[in-house]
C-alpha positions as CSV (number, residue, x, y, z in Angstrom):
1,M,-150.6,-41.2,-127.4
2,L,-151.7,-40.9,-124.0
3,Y,-155.6,-40.6,-125.0
4,Q,-155.1,-43.7,-127.0
5,F,-153.2,-46.2,-124.3
6,N,-156.2,-44.9,-121.6
7,E,-158.4,-46.3,-123.9
8,M,-156.4,-49.4,-124.3
9,Q,-156.1,-50.8,-121.2
10,R,-159.6,-49.6,-120.3
11,L,-160.9,-52.1,-123.1
12,A,-158.2,-54.9,-121.8
13,L,-159.7,-54.3,-118.5
14,S,-163.2,-55.4,-120.0
15,P,-163.4,-59.0,-119.5
16,V,-161.5,-58.8,-116.2
17,R,-164.3,-56.1,-115.0
18,M,-166.8,-59.1,-116.5
19,A,-165.0,-62.1,-114.7
20,A,-164.9,-60.2,-111.6
21,Q,-168.5,-59.1,-111.3
22,F,-169.3,-63.2,-112.2
23,Y,-167.5,-64.0,-109.2
24,S,-169.0,-62.0,-107.1
25,Q,-172.7,-62.9,-108.3
26,V,-171.3,-66.7,-107.5
27,L,-170.4,-66.3,-104.5
28,R,-173.5,-64.2,-103.1
29,N,-175.2,-67.1,-104.0
30,P,-178.0,-67.9,-101.8
31,F,-178.0,-71.4,-103.2
32,N,-173.6,-71.6,-102.9
33,P,-173.0,-73.2,-99.5
34,I,-170.3,-71.1,-98.7
35,S,-171.8,-67.7,-99.4
36,E,-172.4,-67.6,-95.9
37,T,-169.0,-68.2,-95.0
38,A,-166.8,-64.8,-93.7
39,P,-163.6,-66.5,-96.9
40,A,-166.3,-66.7,-99.5
41,Q,-168.1,-62.8,-98.6
42,T,-164.6,-61.1,-98.4
43,L,-163.6,-62.4,-101.8
44,A,-167.2,-61.1,-103.1
45,A,-166.3,-58.0,-101.5
46,G,-162.8,-57.6,-103.5
47,F,-164.9,-58.9,-106.8
48,D,-167.1,-56.2,-106.2
49,L,-164.8,-52.7,-105.8
50,F,-162.4,-54.2,-108.1
51,S,-165.6,-54.4,-110.7
52,E,-166.5,-50.1,-109.0
53,T,-163.1,-49.1,-109.8
54,T,-162.8,-50.1,-112.7
55,Q,-166.2,-49.8,-114.3
56,Y,-166.4,-46.7,-117.2
57,H,-168.7,-44.2,-116.5
58,G,-170.4,-41.7,-118.8
59,K,-172.7,-38.8,-118.4
60,P,-175.5,-39.5,-116.1
61,A,-178.7,-38.2,-115.9
62,F,-179.7,-35.6,-113.5
63,G,-183.1,-37.6,-112.2
64,I,-185.1,-35.0,-110.8
65,T,-188.6,-35.8,-110.9
66,S,-190.4,-34.1,-108.1
67,T,-190.0,-31.7,-105.6
68,N,-192.2,-29.7,-102.6
69,I,-193.9,-26.5,-102.9
70,D,-196.2,-25.7,-100.3
71,M,-196.1,-28.7,-98.4
72,R,-196.9,-31.0,-101.4
73,T,-195.1,-32.7,-103.8
74,V,-195.2,-31.4,-107.4
75,A,-193.8,-32.7,-110.8
76,V,-191.0,-31.5,-112.3
77,T,-189.5,-32.4,-116.1
78,E,-186.8,-31.4,-118.5
79,E,-186.9,-29.8,-121.0
80,I,-184.4,-28.7,-123.7
81,L,-184.7,-25.0,-123.9
82,H,-182.1,-24.2,-126.4
83,R,-179.8,-26.0,-128.7
84,K,-175.8,-25.3,-128.8
85,T,-172.4,-26.9,-130.4
86,F,-171.4,-27.2,-126.7
87,C,-173.6,-26.7,-124.4
88,Q,-177.8,-26.6,-124.1
89,L,-180.3,-25.2,-121.9
90,K,-182.1,-27.8,-119.3
91,H,-185.2,-25.9,-117.8
92,F,-186.8,-28.0,-114.7
93,K,-190.3,-27.4,-115.6
94,R,-192.9,-27.4,-112.5
95,D,-196.1,-28.4,-112.7
96,T,-197.1,-25.0,-110.1
97,T,-199.1,-21.9,-111.3
98,R,-196.5,-20.3,-109.3
99,K,-193.9,-17.0,-110.0
100,D,-190.5,-17.9,-108.2
101,P,-187.5,-16.0,-109.6
102,K,-185.7,-17.4,-112.3
103,L,-182.2,-18.7,-111.5
104,L,-180.0,-19.9,-114.0
105,I,-177.1,-22.4,-112.5
106,V,-174.0,-22.2,-114.7
107,A,-172.6,-25.6,-114.4
108,P,-168.8,-25.8,-113.9
109,M,-166.6,-26.6,-117.0
110,S,-163.2,-28.9,-115.0
111,G,-164.2,-31.9,-116.2
112,H,-167.3,-32.9,-114.8
113,F,-170.6,-33.1,-115.9
114,A,-173.7,-29.9,-115.3
115,T,-175.0,-33.3,-113.3
116,L,-172.8,-33.0,-110.1
117,L,-174.6,-30.1,-109.4
118,R,-177.7,-32.5,-108.7
119,G,-178.1,-31.4,-105.6
120,T,-177.9,-28.6,-105.7
121,V,-180.6,-27.8,-108.4
122,E,-182.7,-30.4,-106.3
123,T,-181.8,-27.3,-103.3
124,M,-182.5,-24.3,-105.0
125,L,-186.0,-25.8,-107.3
126,P,-188.7,-25.7,-104.4
127,N,-188.1,-22.1,-104.7
128,H,-186.8,-21.1,-107.6
129,D,-187.3,-21.6,-111.8
130,I,-184.9,-23.2,-112.5
131,Y,-182.2,-23.2,-115.7
132,I,-179.3,-25.3,-115.6
133,T,-176.2,-24.4,-118.4
134,D,-175.8,-29.1,-119.8
135,W,-171.9,-28.9,-121.6
136,R,-171.5,-31.3,-123.6
137,D,-168.6,-34.3,-123.6
138,A,-165.8,-32.6,-126.3
139,A,-164.9,-35.9,-127.7
140,N,-168.6,-36.1,-128.7
141,V,-168.2,-33.2,-131.3
142,P,-167.6,-33.2,-134.3
143,V,-164.3,-31.3,-135.4
144,F,-166.1,-29.4,-138.6
145,E,-168.5,-28.5,-135.9
146,G,-165.8,-25.5,-134.8
147,R,-163.4,-24.2,-131.5
148,F,-164.8,-22.9,-128.4
149,D,-162.9,-21.2,-125.9
150,L,-163.0,-19.3,-123.3
151,D,-165.1,-15.8,-125.1
152,D,-167.2,-18.4,-126.4
153,Y,-168.0,-19.7,-123.0
154,I,-169.1,-15.6,-122.6
155,D,-170.6,-15.5,-125.9
156,Y,-173.1,-18.5,-124.6
157,I,-173.6,-17.7,-121.2
158,I,-175.0,-13.6,-122.5
159,D,-177.3,-15.7,-125.3
160,Y,-178.8,-17.2,-122.4
161,L,-179.7,-14.5,-120.6
162,N,-181.5,-13.0,-123.3
163,I,-183.4,-16.0,-123.9
164,L,-184.1,-16.4,-120.2
165,G,-185.1,-12.0,-120.4
166,P,-184.5,-10.3,-117.7
167,D,-185.3,-10.6,-114.4
168,T,-183.5,-13.4,-114.2
169,H,-180.3,-14.4,-111.4
170,V,-177.1,-15.9,-113.1
171,M,-175.1,-18.1,-110.3
172,A,-171.4,-19.9,-110.5
173,V,-170.4,-22.3,-109.6
174,C,-166.1,-22.8,-109.0
175,Q,-164.3,-21.7,-113.0
176,P,-167.4,-20.3,-114.2
177,G,-166.7,-17.2,-111.7
178,V,-164.2,-15.4,-114.3
179,P,-166.2,-15.4,-117.3
180,V,-169.8,-14.9,-116.2
181,T,-168.3,-11.5,-114.4
182,A,-166.9,-11.4,-117.7
183,A,-170.6,-11.9,-119.5
184,V,-172.4,-9.5,-116.6
185,A,-170.2,-6.1,-117.4
186,L,-169.8,-6.2,-121.1
187,M,-173.4,-6.4,-121.4
188,S,-173.6,-4.1,-118.8
189,E,-171.0,-1.5,-120.8
190,D,-174.4,-1.6,-123.9
191,N,-177.1,-1.5,-121.2
192,N,-179.0,-4.6,-122.0
193,P,-182.2,-4.7,-120.7
194,N,-181.7,-8.2,-119.9
195,V,-178.9,-7.9,-117.8
196,P,-179.0,-9.6,-114.7
197,L,-180.4,-9.3,-111.0
198,S,-178.4,-10.4,-108.8
199,M,-174.6,-12.3,-109.6
200,T,-173.8,-15.3,-107.3
201,L,-170.0,-16.4,-107.1
202,M,-169.1,-20.1,-104.9
203,G,-166.1,-20.8,-104.7
204,S,-165.1,-19.4,-107.7
205,P,-160.7,-18.1,-108.7
206,I,-161.3,-14.6,-109.1
207,D,-158.1,-13.3,-107.9
208,T,-155.6,-16.3,-107.5
209,R,-152.7,-14.6,-106.0
210,R,-154.7,-14.7,-102.9
211,H,-154.1,-18.3,-100.9
212,P,-153.1,-19.6,-103.7
213,T,-153.9,-23.7,-103.7
214,E,-152.1,-27.1,-105.3
215,P,-153.8,-26.1,-108.6
216,C,-153.3,-23.0,-108.8
217,K,-149.6,-22.9,-107.6
218,L,-148.7,-25.7,-110.6
219,A,-151.0,-23.4,-113.0
220,M,-148.2,-20.4,-111.7
221,N,-144.9,-22.5,-111.9
222,H,-145.7,-23.9,-115.6
223,S,-145.8,-22.0,-119.1
224,I,-148.8,-22.0,-120.7
225,E,-146.3,-24.2,-123.8
226,W,-145.7,-26.9,-120.8
227,F,-148.9,-27.5,-120.2
228,E,-150.2,-27.5,-124.3
229,H,-147.1,-30.2,-124.6
230,T,-148.0,-32.3,-121.3
231,V,-151.6,-32.5,-120.7
232,I,-153.2,-32.0,-125.0
233,H,-154.1,-34.6,-126.6
234,H,-156.1,-36.1,-129.2
235,V,-159.1,-37.3,-129.4
236,P,-158.9,-41.9,-130.9
237,L,-161.0,-43.0,-133.3
238,G,-164.3,-44.5,-132.5
239,Y,-165.8,-41.0,-130.7
240,P,-167.6,-38.2,-133.0
241,G,-164.6,-35.9,-132.1
242,A,-161.8,-38.0,-133.7
243,F,-158.8,-36.0,-133.6
244,R,-160.3,-33.2,-132.2
245,R,-157.3,-31.6,-129.1
246,V,-158.8,-32.0,-126.0
247,Y,-157.8,-32.2,-122.3
248,P,-158.9,-35.6,-120.9
249,G,-161.1,-35.6,-118.4
250,F,-159.8,-38.6,-117.3
251,M,-156.5,-36.4,-116.3
252,Q,-158.6,-34.6,-114.5
253,L,-160.1,-37.1,-112.6
254,T,-156.4,-38.5,-111.8
255,G,-155.7,-34.7,-110.4
256,F,-158.6,-34.7,-108.4
257,V,-157.9,-38.0,-106.6
258,S,-154.3,-37.1,-105.9
259,M,-155.0,-33.6,-104.3
260,N,-156.8,-36.2,-101.7
261,F,-155.0,-40.0,-102.5
262,G,-155.5,-40.3,-98.7
263,R,-159.1,-39.3,-98.6
264,H,-160.3,-41.8,-101.4
265,M,-158.2,-45.0,-100.4
266,E,-160.3,-44.5,-96.5
267,A,-163.5,-44.4,-98.5
268,H,-163.0,-47.2,-100.4
269,M,-161.8,-49.0,-97.3
270,K,-164.6,-48.4,-95.9
271,Q,-166.6,-49.7,-98.7
272,F,-165.2,-52.6,-98.6
273,D,-165.9,-53.2,-95.1
274,H,-169.9,-52.3,-96.0
275,L,-169.7,-54.8,-98.1
276,V,-168.4,-57.9,-96.1
277,Q,-170.8,-56.8,-93.6
278,G,-173.8,-56.2,-96.0
279,D,-174.5,-53.2,-95.4
280,G,-176.1,-52.8,-98.2
281,D,-177.5,-49.0,-97.8
282,S,-173.8,-47.4,-96.7
283,A,-173.2,-49.2,-100.0
284,D,-175.0,-47.7,-102.2
285,K,-174.3,-44.4,-101.5
286,H,-170.4,-44.8,-102.2
287,R,-171.6,-46.4,-105.7
288,A,-173.3,-43.3,-106.1
289,F,-171.4,-40.6,-104.8
290,Y,-168.6,-42.1,-107.3
291,A,-171.1,-43.2,-110.1
292,E,-171.2,-38.7,-110.2
293,Y,-167.7,-38.6,-108.9
294,N,-166.4,-40.7,-112.1
295,A,-168.3,-39.5,-115.1
296,V,-165.7,-37.3,-116.0
297,M,-166.0,-35.1,-120.0
298,D,-162.9,-33.9,-122.2
299,L,-162.3,-29.7,-122.7
300,T,-161.1,-27.6,-126.2
301,A,-157.3,-27.1,-126.2
302,E,-158.0,-23.6,-126.2
303,Y,-160.7,-23.6,-124.1
304,Y,-158.2,-25.0,-121.3
305,L,-154.9,-23.1,-122.1
306,Q,-157.4,-19.4,-122.2
307,T,-158.6,-20.3,-118.9
308,I,-154.7,-21.3,-117.5
309,E,-153.2,-18.5,-118.5
310,T,-155.8,-16.1,-118.8
311,V,-157.0,-17.3,-114.7
312,F,-154.5,-18.6,-113.3
313,Q,-151.9,-17.2,-114.5
314,K,-152.1,-13.4,-114.8
315,Q,-154.8,-13.3,-113.4
316,S,-156.2,-10.5,-115.8
317,L,-159.5,-10.2,-114.8
318,A,-158.3,-9.2,-111.3
319,K,-155.9,-7.0,-112.2
320,G,-158.1,-5.4,-115.1
321,E,-156.6,-6.6,-117.8
322,M,-158.6,-9.1,-119.4
323,M,-159.8,-8.4,-123.0
324,Y,-162.2,-9.8,-125.6
325,R,-161.9,-10.8,-128.1
326,G,-158.4,-9.7,-128.1
327,E,-159.9,-6.0,-129.1
328,R,-162.6,-4.7,-126.0
329,P,-161.2,-4.8,-122.1
330,V,-163.9,-6.2,-119.4
331,R,-164.3,-3.2,-116.9
332,P,-166.5,-5.7,-114.1
333,E,-166.4,-1.7,-112.2
334,L,-169.4,-0.6,-114.7
335,I,-171.5,-3.6,-113.1
336,K,-174.6,-1.3,-111.2
337,K,-177.5,-3.1,-111.5
338,T,-176.1,-6.4,-110.8
339,G,-176.4,-7.7,-107.1
340,L,-172.9,-9.8,-105.9
341,M,-173.3,-12.2,-103.7
342,T,-170.1,-15.0,-102.7
343,I,-169.6,-17.9,-101.0
344,E,-166.6,-19.8,-99.8
345,G,-166.1,-22.3,-97.8
346,E,-163.5,-22.6,-95.1
347,L,-161.5,-25.7,-95.9
348,D,-161.8,-25.2,-100.1
349,D,-158.2,-26.1,-101.0
350,I,-159.5,-25.7,-104.9
351,S,-160.5,-21.9,-104.3
352,G,-159.0,-21.3,-101.7
353,I,-159.8,-18.3,-99.1
354,G,-160.4,-14.8,-100.2
355,Q,-160.4,-15.7,-103.9
356,T,-164.0,-15.4,-104.1
357,V,-164.4,-12.5,-101.9
358,A,-162.3,-10.5,-104.8
359,A,-164.6,-9.9,-107.4
360,H,-166.1,-7.3,-104.4
361,D,-163.2,-5.1,-104.8
362,I,-163.1,-5.4,-109.1
363,C,-166.8,-4.4,-109.1
364,S,-166.2,-1.4,-107.3
365,G,-169.6,0.3,-109.2
366,L,-172.3,-1.3,-106.8
367,P,-173.5,-0.4,-103.6
368,D,-173.0,-1.8,-100.3
369,S,-176.5,-2.4,-99.9
370,M,-176.1,-5.0,-102.9
371,K,-173.3,-6.7,-101.9
372,A,-173.1,-9.7,-99.6
373,H,-170.1,-12.7,-98.6
374,Y,-170.9,-15.5,-96.4
375,E,-167.9,-18.1,-95.7
376,Q,-169.1,-21.7,-94.3
377,K,-167.6,-23.0,-92.2
378,G,-166.0,-27.4,-92.0
379,V,-167.0,-27.3,-95.4
380,G,-164.5,-28.0,-98.5
381,H,-164.9,-27.5,-102.1
382,Y,-167.3,-29.7,-102.7
383,G,-169.3,-28.9,-99.3
384,V,-169.6,-25.1,-100.9
385,F,-172.4,-25.7,-103.6
386,N,-173.9,-29.3,-101.9
387,G,-173.9,-31.1,-98.7
388,S,-176.3,-30.6,-95.3
389,K,-174.3,-27.2,-94.9
390,F,-175.3,-25.8,-98.4
391,R,-178.9,-27.3,-97.7
392,S,-179.0,-25.4,-94.3
393,E,-177.1,-22.8,-94.0
394,I,-176.0,-21.4,-97.6
395,A,-179.0,-22.3,-99.7
396,P,-181.5,-20.3,-97.7
397,R,-178.8,-17.3,-97.2
398,I,-178.8,-17.7,-101.8
399,S,-182.8,-17.1,-101.8
400,D,-183.0,-14.2,-99.2
401,F,-180.7,-12.6,-101.5
402,I,-181.8,-12.6,-104.9
403,L,-185.6,-11.9,-102.6
404,N,-184.2,-8.7,-102.4
405,L,-182.9,-8.0,-105.0
406,E,-186.6,-9.3,-107.0
407,P,-188.4,-6.2,-108.7
408,R,-190.9,-5.7,-106.5
409,N,-188.8,-5.5,-103.2
410,R,-186.1,-3.5,-104.7
411,V,-188.5,-1.0,-105.9
412,R,-190.5,-0.9,-102.0
413,L,-186.3,-1.4,-100.3
414,A,-185.4,1.5,-102.8
415,L,-188.3,3.9,-101.6
416,V,-186.3,4.3,-98.5
417,P,-184.3,6.4,-99.6
418,A,-185.9,8.0,-102.1
419,A,-188.1,10.1,-99.7
420,S,-185.7,11.4,-97.2
421,D,-183.5,12.1,-100.3
422,A,-186.7,13.7,-101.9
423,P,-188.2,16.9,-99.8
424,A,-184.5,17.9,-98.4
425,A,-184.2,18.4,-101.7
426,K,-187.5,20.8,-102.8
427,A,-187.5,22.2,-98.9
428,A,-184.8,24.4,-100.5
429,P,-186.1,26.2,-103.5
430,K,-189.4,26.5,-101.1
431,A,-187.8,28.3,-98.0
432,A,-186.1,30.7,-101.0
433,V,-189.4,31.3,-102.3
434,K,-190.9,32.1,-99.0
435,K,-188.7,34.4,-97.5
436,P,-189.9,37.6,-99.6
437,A,-193.5,36.6,-98.9
438,A,-193.3,36.8,-95.2
439,K,-192.8,40.0,-96.0
440,K,-196.2,40.5,-97.4
441,V,-197.2,38.6,-95.3
442,A,-196.5,40.5,-92.4
443,A,-197.4,43.4,-93.8
444,K,-201.4,42.3,-94.3
445,K,-201.2,41.0,-90.9
446,A,-200.2,44.8,-89.3
447,P,-203.2,46.2,-89.5
448,E,-205.1,43.1,-87.9
449,K,-203.0,43.4,-85.4
450,K,-203.6,46.9,-84.8
451,A,-207.2,46.1,-84.3
452,A,-207.1,42.9,-82.5
453,A,-204.4,45.1,-79.7
454,P,-207.5,47.6,-78.4
455,K,-209.9,45.4,-78.0
456,V,-208.0,43.0,-75.4
457,A,-207.1,45.9,-74.3
458,A,-211.1,47.2,-74.3
459,K,-211.9,43.4,-72.4
460,T,-209.1,44.4,-70.2
461,A,-210.1,47.1,-69.4
462,P,-213.6,45.9,-68.2
463,A,-212.5,43.0,-66.4
464,K,-210.2,45.9,-63.5
465,K,-213.5,47.6,-63.1
466,A,-215.7,44.2,-62.8
467,A,-213.5,43.9,-59.7
468,P,-216.2,45.6,-57.3
469,K,-219.0,44.0,-58.8
470,T,-217.1,41.0,-57.7
471,A,-216.6,41.8,-54.7
472,P,-219.9,40.5,-53.0
473,A,-218.8,37.3,-54.8
474,K,-216.6,37.1,-51.9
475,K,-218.8,36.1,-49.6
476,A,-220.1,33.4,-51.2
477,A,-216.2,32.1,-51.5
478,A,-216.2,29.1,-48.9
479,S,-219.4,27.9,-50.5
480,K,-217.7,28.5,-53.9
481,P,-214.2,28.6,-54.6
482,V,-213.8,27.2,-57.3
483,A,-216.8,29.4,-59.9
484,K,-214.2,32.3,-58.5
485,K,-211.2,31.7,-59.5
486,A,-212.4,30.5,-62.8
487,P,-213.0,33.8,-64.1
488,A,-210.0,35.5,-61.8
489,R,-207.5,33.2,-64.4
490,K,-209.3,34.2,-66.9
491,A,-208.0,38.1,-66.4
492,A,-205.0,37.1,-65.5
493,A,-204.0,36.0,-68.3
494,K,-205.7,38.1,-70.4
495,P,-203.7,41.5,-69.2
496,A,-200.6,40.0,-70.1
497,I,-201.5,39.2,-73.7
498,A,-202.5,42.9,-73.5
499,K,-199.2,44.2,-72.2
500,A,-197.3,42.3,-74.6
501,A,-199.4,43.8,-78.2
502,P,-199.1,47.4,-77.6
503,A,-195.0,47.1,-76.1
504,A,-194.8,45.9,-80.1
505,K,-196.8,48.5,-81.9
506,P,-197.0,51.7,-78.8
507,T,-198.1,53.6,-81.9
508,M,-201.1,52.0,-82.7
509,T,-204.1,53.5,-81.0
510,A,-207.6,53.0,-82.0
511,P,-211.0,55.3,-82.0
512,V,-212.8,56.2,-78.5
513,A,-216.0,55.4,-79.8
514,K,-215.1,51.8,-81.0
515,A,-213.1,51.7,-77.3
516,A,-216.4,52.7,-75.4
517,T,-219.1,49.7,-77.2
518,I,-216.5,47.5,-76.9
519,E,-216.6,47.9,-72.9
520,A,-219.6,48.0,-72.6
521,Q,-219.9,44.7,-74.5
522,A,-217.5,44.0,-72.3
523,T,-218.4,44.4,-69.4
524,K,-221.6,42.6,-69.5
525,K,-219.9,39.0,-70.5
526,P,-217.9,38.5,-67.6
527,A,-221.3,38.3,-66.2
528,A,-222.8,36.1,-68.5
529,E,-220.1,33.9,-68.1
530,A,-219.6,33.7,-64.3
531,A,-223.6,32.9,-65.0
532,P,-223.6,30.0,-66.5
533,L,-220.7,28.7,-64.3
534,K,-223.0,29.3,-61.0
535,A,-225.5,27.3,-63.0
536,A,-223.6,25.0,-64.4
537,K,-221.9,23.9,-60.7
538,S,-225.2,24.2,-58.6
539,P,-226.9,21.0,-59.8
540,T,-224.2,19.2,-59.3
541,K,-223.9,20.0,-55.4
542,T,-227.8,19.8,-55.3
543,K,-227.6,16.5,-56.8
544,A,-224.2,15.5,-54.5
545,A,-225.9,16.9,-51.2
546,T,-229.7,14.7,-52.2
547,R,-227.7,11.7,-53.1
548,P,-226.9,10.9,-49.5
549,R,-230.5,10.9,-48.6
550,R,-232.1,8.2,-51.2
551,K,-231.6,5.1,-49.9
552,P,-230.9,1.7,-52.3
553,A,-230.1,-0.8,-50.1
554,K,-234.2,-0.7,-49.5
555,K,-235.2,-0.5,-52.9
556,A,-232.8,-3.2,-54.0
């Protein structure tokens, strides 16, 4: 009966609201002589405020017609890509040829329409190809079209990911975090090729045992029977979905307002002041916000009750006890190809701190390189996915995380550890093969060393005999010291090598005839080597001596 009473109240207030709008226009009419007086402006502001607070708001439009890409304005058109009974997949098609990552935004089915994420779509649209789940109001779905529960929610997400194909990213805002995680887990277990590349959870109640908020405490302190008898009602006549059991949207709105009643009262008092002062810009912003905030939709009873029991009372996903269709367990630890990013707000009064980051614990199959978490300071639940902090701080981090997990970037990053591990794996078998080969090489090179040893010895022998021949050169040491030191160093270095070689193989000797011929050739080589040195350095010295004789100053 509560739903019927709400409809009666809305219909009864309709003529009163129309009268308030009429009197407001009369008092603000410039032809009215008292329109500029303070009492007239105060009365007009009161009528306007009454009209706004009692206004019924249906489903608003997204109204996104353009975006900025590469410093230019690009047209955006909305198109319905796929329709289902309780949802339609909407695509924001951009008039550009640029290929950006596909991003599926799963809007919450928690009382508000998907247009609550208008700011989220506008922020992500320049760098992503955006798709969104546009849920239908249960009051507009006839009873004969079937039921809708949490398992159907999971099926819808899987179907939409299959429609979009591979290389898709998914973002779950608030309540869809649990069904999105379950859908990705089921797809990973089935080795579905369309499993998303990344999964971003924003303010999602993954584990409500951590820092429980007022909604969490309400769900934990009451039984599922209490919710079924207290908040579940039938859709009244006049709607396509008449007689369907639903959780009314106006009750959800009442719960949201009661959580921050003082803040909403302060906002309406400021709106009254703006209307009295004639501050049209501030008044328009207030109207736009509450026109979106007060637009609510009904949820099916089976979906609402199953969500309360599975997510808030039993915490089935966090405990590893969640079942799909009552017969198949949901195993998040099997998620191995989908990156995970979680976003939380410091002042979130719906999904407390720690509830969303709990997804990292249950997705234990992912490496740390595919996980990320960010906590935004100074924002509440709404600021996690909308507002200035979201545009400047949160959205850029999400875009970077998505771009890093794109196939072209993931392959480039994956090559770094692969390149370092591959040689290590190949080095072991090569070392094992080369051990016997080293012995063969040593055996083959032994004869070469036998022949090399006498050659070196032969070359060094005449070096000692060449000492008397170079004795006359000592007289010219004063004039040409460089020419003498060069062969001396060579002769000193060669005996050291020659002595080391025979020491290793003392039994190896060479024929005397060959040694004699080598000695004859070796005796000629030092002389030939010394001559070019003298001939090469003598011109340089003569030129150095003749340089002072030139007179460059006179020639200049």
